[in-house]
C-alpha positions as CSV (number, residue, x, y, z in Angstrom):
1,M,-48.4,-13.3,-97.6
2,S,-50.7,-15.0,-100.0
3,A,-52.6,-18.5,-99.4
4,P,-50.6,-20.5,-101.6
5,S,-47.3,-19.3,-100.2
6,M,-48.3,-19.5,-96.7
7,M,-49.4,-23.3,-97.3
8,S,-46.1,-24.1,-98.8
9,S,-44.3,-22.8,-96.0
10,L,-46.7,-24.5,-93.7
11,A,-45.9,-27.9,-95.7
12,A,-42.2,-27.2,-95.4
13,V,-42.5,-26.9,-91.4
14,V,-44.3,-29.7,-91.3
15,K,-42.2,-31.9,-93.7
16,E,-39.0,-30.7,-91.3
17,A,-40.8,-31.5,-88.2
18,K,-41.8,-35.1,-89.4
19,D,-38.1,-35.4,-90.2
20,E,-36.6,-34.6,-86.6
21,E,-36.8,-37.7,-84.4
22,I,-38.2,-37.1,-81.1
23,Q,-36.5,-38.4,-78.3
24,V,-38.4,-40.3,-75.4
25,P,-37.0,-40.5,-72.3
26,K,-35.9,-43.6,-70.8
27,S,-36.5,-43.0,-67.4
28,D,-38.9,-46.3,-66.9
29,D,-36.7,-48.9,-68.6
30,F,-35.5,-50.2,-65.2
31,F,-39.0,-50.8,-63.9
32,E,-39.7,-53.0,-67.0
33,S,-36.4,-54.9,-66.4
34,K,-35.6,-58.5,-65.1
35,T,-33.5,-57.0,-62.4
36,F,-36.2,-55.1,-61.0
37,R,-38.8,-57.9,-61.0
38,L,-36.0,-60.0,-59.4
39,L,-35.6,-57.5,-56.6
40,T,-39.2,-56.9,-55.8
41,L,-40.0,-60.6,-55.8
42,I,-36.9,-60.7,-53.2
43,L,-38.1,-58.1,-51.2
44,Y,-41.8,-59.5,-51.1
45,M,-40.8,-62.8,-50.1
46,G,-38.5,-61.4,-47.6
47,G,-41.1,-59.5,-46.0
48,V,-43.6,-62.4,-45.9
49,S,-41.1,-64.8,-44.4
50,G,-40.0,-62.1,-42.0
51,M,-43.3,-61.5,-40.7
52,G,-44.2,-65.3,-40.4
53,L,-41.0,-65.8,-38.6
54,T,-41.8,-62.8,-36.2
55,L,-45.2,-64.5,-35.4
56,A,-43.5,-67.6,-34.7
57,A,-41.3,-66.2,-32.4
58,Y,-44.0,-64.4,-30.6
59,Y,-45.8,-67.8,-30.1
60,L,-42.8,-69.3,-29.0
61,F,-41.5,-67.0,-26.4
62,I,-44.1,-64.3,-25.5
63,W,-47.5,-65.9,-26.0
64,D,-48.9,-67.6,-22.5
65,S,-50.9,-70.7,-24.0
66,R,-51.8,-71.9,-20.3
67,M,-55.9,-72.1,-20.1
68,P,-57.4,-70.6,-17.0
69,P,-58.7,-73.1,-14.4
70,L,-62.3,-74.4,-15.0
71,P,-65.0,-72.6,-12.6
72,V,-66.1,-74.9,-10.0
73,F,-69.7,-74.6,-9.3
74,K,-71.2,-75.5,-5.9
75,H,-74.1,-77.5,-5.2
76,T,-74.3,-79.0,-8.7
77,H,-73.9,-82.6,-10.2
78,P,-71.1,-83.6,-12.1
79,I,-72.6,-84.5,-16.1
80,G,-71.8,-87.7,-17.2
């Protein structure tokens, strides 16, 4: 095969390849949608609020907030 005929056949292959439309997979369209952003916002707010409610329930029902009695020292004078 001579060089000019090889170049013309190569040019034909390139022209044919340019005419074909390359299909890009549309798998990540959902992750850029408004539905996905709204879903993540709801999950985030639910998680933060849930942790806040859990902490509030812990402090209300489980945590013991009583202070221990102050130690009494013998042979001391009260200050003040």
